[in-house]
C-alpha positions as CSV (number, residue, x, y, z in Angstrom):
1,X,0.0,0.0,0.0
2,X,2.9,2.4,0.8
3,X,4.4,2.0,-2.6
4,X,1.0,2.0,-4.4
5,X,0.1,5.3,-2.8
6,X,3.4,7.1,-3.7
7,X,5.2,5.2,-6.5
8,X,7.3,8.3,-7.5
9,X,8.9,8.3,-4.1
10,X,10.6,5.0,-4.7
11,X,10.9,4.2,-8.4
12,X,13.7,6.7,-9.2
13,X,11.4,9.4,-10.6
14,X,13.4,12.7,-10.9
15,X,12.2,16.3,-10.9
16,X,14.1,19.2,-12.3
17,X,13.7,21.7,-9.5
18,X,14.1,25.4,-9.2
19,X,13.7,27.3,-5.9
20,X,13.6,30.7,-4.3
21,X,14.9,30.8,-0.7
22,X,14.9,33.3,2.1
23,X,17.3,31.8,4.6
24,X,16.1,32.3,8.2
25,X,17.0,30.9,11.5
26,X,14.6,28.3,12.8
27,X,13.4,30.5,15.7
28,X,12.9,33.7,13.6
29,X,9.1,33.4,13.6
30,X,8.5,37.0,12.6
31,X,10.9,36.7,9.6
32,X,9.3,33.3,8.6
33,X,5.8,34.7,8.8
34,X,6.8,37.7,6.6
35,X,8.6,35.6,4.1
36,X,5.7,33.2,3.8
37,X,3.3,36.1,3.1
38,X,5.7,37.6,0.5
39,X,6.3,34.3,-1.1
40,X,2.5,33.5,-1.3
41,X,2.1,36.8,-3.2
42,X,5.0,36.0,-5.4
43,X,3.7,32.5,-6.2
44,X,0.4,34.0,-7.2
45,X,2.2,36.5,-9.6
46,X,4.2,33.6,-11.1
47,X,1.0,31.5,-11.6
48,X,-0.8,34.6,-13.2
49,X,2.2,35.0,-15.5
50,X,3.0,38.5,-14.2
51,X,6.6,37.3,-13.9
52,X,8.6,34.2,-14.6
53,X,10.0,31.9,-11.9
54,X,13.5,32.6,-13.2
55,X,13.1,36.4,-13.0
56,X,11.5,36.1,-9.5
57,X,14.4,34.0,-8.3
58,X,17.0,36.5,-9.6
59,X,15.2,39.3,-7.8
60,X,13.9,37.6,-4.6
61,X,16.1,34.6,-3.8
62,X,19.0,34.9,-1.3
63,X,20.3,31.5,-2.4
64,X,23.4,30.6,-4.3
65,X,21.3,29.6,-7.3
66,X,19.6,33.0,-7.7
67,X,21.8,34.1,-10.6
68,X,20.7,31.0,-12.6
69,X,17.0,31.4,-12.0
70,X,17.0,29.3,-8.9
71,X,17.9,26.0,-10.7
72,X,18.9,23.3,-8.2
73,X,19.0,20.5,-10.7
74,X,17.5,17.0,-10.7
75,X,16.1,15.6,-7.4
76,X,14.9,12.2,-6.5
77,X,12.7,11.5,-3.5
78,X,15.6,9.7,-1.9
79,X,17.9,12.7,-2.4
80,X,19.7,14.9,0.1
81,X,17.1,17.7,0.5
82,X,15.1,18.2,3.7
83,X,11.9,16.0,3.9
84,X,9.6,19.1,3.9
85,X,11.2,20.3,0.6
86,X,11.1,16.8,-1.0
87,X,7.5,16.2,0.0
88,X,6.5,19.6,-1.4
89,X,8.4,18.9,-4.6
90,X,6.9,15.5,-5.3
91,X,3.4,16.9,-4.7
92,X,3.8,19.2,-7.7
93,X,3.1,18.4,-11.3
94,X,5.3,19.6,-14.2
95,X,5.1,23.4,-14.4
96,X,3.6,24.0,-11.0
97,X,4.8,26.4,-8.3
98,X,4.4,25.4,-4.6
99,X,3.0,27.5,-1.8
100,X,5.7,28.7,0.6
101,X,7.5,25.7,2.2
102,X,9.3,25.9,5.5
103,X,12.4,24.0,6.3
104,X,15.0,24.5,9.1
105,X,17.0,26.5,6.5
106,X,14.3,29.1,5.7
107,X,11.3,29.6,3.5
108,X,11.2,28.4,-0.1
109,X,9.1,28.5,-3.3
110,X,9.6,25.5,-5.4
111,X,9.0,25.1,-9.2
112,X,9.1,21.7,-11.0
113,X,10.3,22.3,-14.6
114,X,10.5,18.7,-15.8
115,X,9.7,15.2,-14.5
116,X,11.5,12.1,-15.7
117,X,9.7,8.8,-14.9
118,X,11.7,6.4,-12.8
119,X,13.0,3.1,-14.1
120,X,14.5,1.4,-11.1
121,X,14.6,-2.4,-11.0
122,X,12.1,-3.9,-8.6
123,X,14.9,-5.0,-6.2
124,X,15.9,-1.4,-5.8
125,X,12.3,-0.2,-5.4
126,X,11.8,-2.6,-2.6
127,X,14.9,-1.3,-0.8
128,X,13.7,2.3,-1.1
129,X,10.3,1.3,0.3
130,X,11.9,-0.6,3.2
131,X,14.2,2.4,4.0
132,X,11.2,4.8,3.9
133,X,9.2,2.6,6.3
134,X,12.2,2.5,8.6
135,X,12.3,6.3,8.5
136,X,8.6,6.5,9.3
137,X,8.9,4.2,12.3
138,X,12.0,6.0,13.5
139,X,10.1,9.3,13.3
140,X,7.3,7.8,15.4
141,X,9.9,6.8,18.0
142,X,11.6,10.2,18.0
143,X,8.1,11.8,18.4
144,X,7.5,9.7,21.5
145,X,10.4,11.3,23.4
146,X,10.3,14.8,24.9
147,X,12.2,17.4,22.9
148,X,14.3,20.2,24.3
149,X,12.3,23.5,23.9
150,X,14.6,24.9,21.2
151,X,14.2,21.8,19.0
152,X,10.5,21.3,19.4
153,X,9.6,23.6,16.5
154,X,11.9,21.8,14.1
155,X,10.3,18.4,15.0
156,X,6.8,20.0,14.6
157,X,7.7,21.4,11.2
158,X,8.8,17.9,10.0
159,X,5.7,16.3,11.4
160,X,3.3,18.7,9.7
161,X,4.6,17.9,6.3
162,X,4.3,14.2,6.3
């Protein structure tokens, strides 16, 4: 059932991803709130074709990829990005722009330019499913322990995006 619900998480599907980021500390709630509001407006402008994602990234992103329109490259679900970012990416269709996405690194807008279907052999797919189920069970275990106050927000952020 886990694989049938989310096959692109496991079969090697790749998304060509662009993003706009406003780096913010995890406890800067005012900055995060302001960035989410600004990015929601920016996402609407991009969807209404008032600007392109590349132009918006060059103007608004504080990330290293701003000068190239926010291009991060090809991402698989099993890749190195934060789970909140990956889940938001794989919820998008080709050509779609996300709502603002929070990670411990800051606030992002994500754009999926292309999607390449995965072609992993079944043996590899099974390993990816097994690993993701272990992560899910590990997260349940982590959630069952009390968190230090300064880390509680980061754990809540991860939990809300599952």
